[in-house]
N, C-alpha and C positions, 0 to 999 in steps of 0.2 A: 782507761777504766781500771779501778782497783779490784782484783779477784782475791778470793780467800780459799783456803783449803775446804774441800767439800762442795764447791761450786759445780754446776753442771754446764759444760761448755761444748762447743764444736769448733773446727778449724776452718777458717775462711778459705784457706789455700786448697782445701780438699773438698770444697763446695758443701761444707756442713754435713758430710756423709755419715760420720760416726758420732755418737754422743760420748763424752768422757766426763769422769768426775776428777777434779784436781786432788792430787795426793801430796803435792810439795811444791813450793814456790821458792826458787833460788834468787839470791841477791842481784844476779845479772839479768833478770827478766825471764829466764827459761823456767817453763812450768812442766812438771811432770803429771802425767795423765794416765788413767786407767779406763778402759772401755766399759760402758755401762751395759751394752747388749752384746758386745763382741769381746773375745778374750785376748785383748791387746794391750800392751804397755806402749806408751809414746811420750814425747815431749815436744814442746812448741814455744816459740816466742810469744809473750803475753799479747803483743799487738795482733797476732794471727788468730785470736780467740774471740769468740762471740758468747756471751752469757745466754743460756737457754732458759726461758721463762718456764714456770710450772705449768702453764697451759700447754705450751709446745711440747714439753717433756711428756706430759700425760697423753697427749695425742699421738705422739711418736711410739710411746711404749704400748699404748692400746693397739696400734697397727702391728707392731712386732708380735705381741701376744696373740692376736688373731691369726697371723701367719704361722706362728709356732704350733698353735692348736690344730691348724689345718694340716700341717706336715705330719704332726704326731698321729692324728686319726687317720690319715691316708696311709701312712706307714703300717699302722696296725691292721687295717682293713686288707692291705696287700698281703701281709703275713698270714692273717686268718684265712684269706682266699687260698693261699699256697698250701696250708696244711694244718694249721692249728686245730681247727674244728674237726678234722678227720684223723687227728694223730693217733697212731697205734691201732688203726683199723686193719684187720687181716682181710685177705681176699676170700676167705671161705665163708659160706653163708652162716654156718653154725657160730662162728666167732662173732660176726656181725650182729646176729640176734642176741647173743650174750651181752655184747657191748651196749646195745641199745637198751637192754632190760636191766642191767646193773648200774648202780651209781658209780661214777668214777672220781678219782682224786687227781686234780691237775695242779702241776707245780711248775710255774715259771721260774727261770734262773734267778738267783739272788745276787745282790750287787754290793760291792764295797767301793765307795766313791770318796776319793780325796781331792780336795779343792782348797786353793789358797785364799780364796775370797769368801769372807763370812756371809755376805749378802747372797752370793750365788748359792752357798750351801742351803740357806733357808728356801730359795726358789726351787732348787733341785729336789728338796725333800717333798715339797708340794707336787711337783711334777711326777716324781716316782709314785707317789700315792695315787695320783689320777690314773697312772699307767697300770696300777695294780701289782707293782713290783715291790717286793721287800728289799729295802736298800738301807745300809748303814753308811751315813755320811759324815766325814770329819773334816773340819777346818785345819788344814795342815799346809804350811808354806811350801812353795815349790823346793826350796833348798833343804827341807826336812823330810820330804816324802820318802826318799830312800832309806832314811834312818828308822821310820816307823812302819813301813809297809808290811814287813814280814811278821811283826808282832800282830798287826791288825788282821793279817791273813790267817794266822794260826788261831786267832780269837773267834773270828766270824765265819771262816771257811766258805767264802762266796764262790760262785761259778764264774762271776764276771767282775773284773777289776777295772775301774776308771780313774785315771790320773789326770787331773786337769788343773788350770789356773790361768795365768796370763803368760804371754810370750811376744816376741817380736824379732823380725829380721832386721838387722842393722844394715840398711842399704848403702850407706856410704863406704862400707867395707867391700862391698861388690864381690863377695865370695860365698855363694849359697852352700858350698860344700865344706866350709870352715866352721867348726862348732863355735868358735869365738865370735861368729857373726850373729849369734842368737842370744837373747836376754836369758832364757830359762831352759832351752832344749837340753842342755847337759844334764839337768836335774831330773827331767822325765826319763832320759836314757838310763841314768844310775837307778832310778826307781824301778823301771822295767827289769833291769838286769837282776836286781835283788829279788824281785817277785819271781823271776824265772829260776833263780837258784832254789826258791822254795817249791816251785811246781814248773818243771820243764815242758809238760805236755800242753800244747797249744789248745787242745780241745778240753782239758780238764780245768784250765783256768784261762779264760778269754780276756784279753787286755786291750783296752783302749787307752791311748796316751797322747797328749799334746794339747795345743791351744792355737791361737792365731799365729800363722806364719811359722809354725815349728818345723823343725828338721825332720821331715817325714822319714827319709830313707834310713837315717841313723836310728830312729825310734823303732822302726820295723826290724832293722838288723839286730837290735838289742834284744828282740823277742816279743814285741807286741803283735797282736793279730790286726789291730786297726790303729790308724794314727792320723794326725794332721800335720802339715798341710802340703800335699804334693806340689802345688804351684805357689806356695808361700802366700796364700790369700787369707783374708779375715774369715773366721768362722763364727757361727752363732752359738751361744751357750747351750742351746737345745741339741746341737748336733751330736755330741758324745752320747746324750741320752737317747737319741733316735738309734744309734748303734746298739746301745745296752738293750733297748726295747726289742730291736730285731733279734738279738742273740737271745734274750730271755723267752721270747715267744715263739721261736722257730723250733720244731720238734727235734729231739735229740738224734733222731735217725735221718736227718736231712741237713744239708748245708745252708748256712745263712745266706740270704740273697743279696750279693753285692749290689745288684741292680736296684733293689728297693731302697738300700741305704743311699746310694747315689742319688737316686730320684728324689729323695725326701730330705736330704740335708741341704742347707742353703746354697752352698756353691758347688754341690755335686761333686764330680771326680777331681775338680781343682781343690777342694777343701778337705776331702776325706778319702782315704784309700785302705786297702787291707788285703788279707790272705783268706783263702778258703778256710772256713771254719764251721764246725758242727754247732747246731743250736743247743739250747740248754732247757727246752721245755719238755716236761715229762708227764705222762699220764699213767696213773695206777688204777687198779680195780681189784676188789671193791672199794668204794670211797671210805675215807676215814673221817 
């Protein structure tokens, strides 16, 4: 079968588990692929590919969207139950009465999000809007993120930085602790290091970085609070935003619940990990 750039396909040898978009076709029959709902780069022989019909694509994307919405809502409910609704209440009765009487000003943490995929940037914008989080999102290639991140941090002054795109672990090299075994992990590491030169305190600037199968240990060592992927698994595009949501809505006087993040990201502890980090949700009084 003849394929063309832009076709949506799945791999027969992987039981059609991941949907891809064709981004390049080589003369030797090898096809370069990028994940539709997962943050992975791959290649395959053309004979190993099945063209996905629009009907099947719509059905699978609908199922993914429903799953994402469920995880996002469950994550927020868990955070709210843990303390957002009661943030900044004092134990004294007088303060409680004042708190109940006066209007309050509530400020979730703000986000700067750099992503290499233009389509994902559009989706992220809509999801952050649904989350009620102020986010500035920029389409920046993985190789360029470290060059632009400091200027953007200076301009927007976020509490949360998200660095995402696509990645892949090259299994034929069989060395998960060699940076050359990864498509783009080195660029996430460089961007994290630049961001940490700008703000070294892990609670003043909370960083998530990585994509599918990224070099988790090296990204954390570079200065990220959270990263993917401890077991080099595929992650969903929603997972970094689940992390951002958890940080943005956890009160500043509490630690972000790693358990909540792990429970509501697609692959749990295999896909996302991180360090103890304070939340970025603040309440002021009186309201403004």
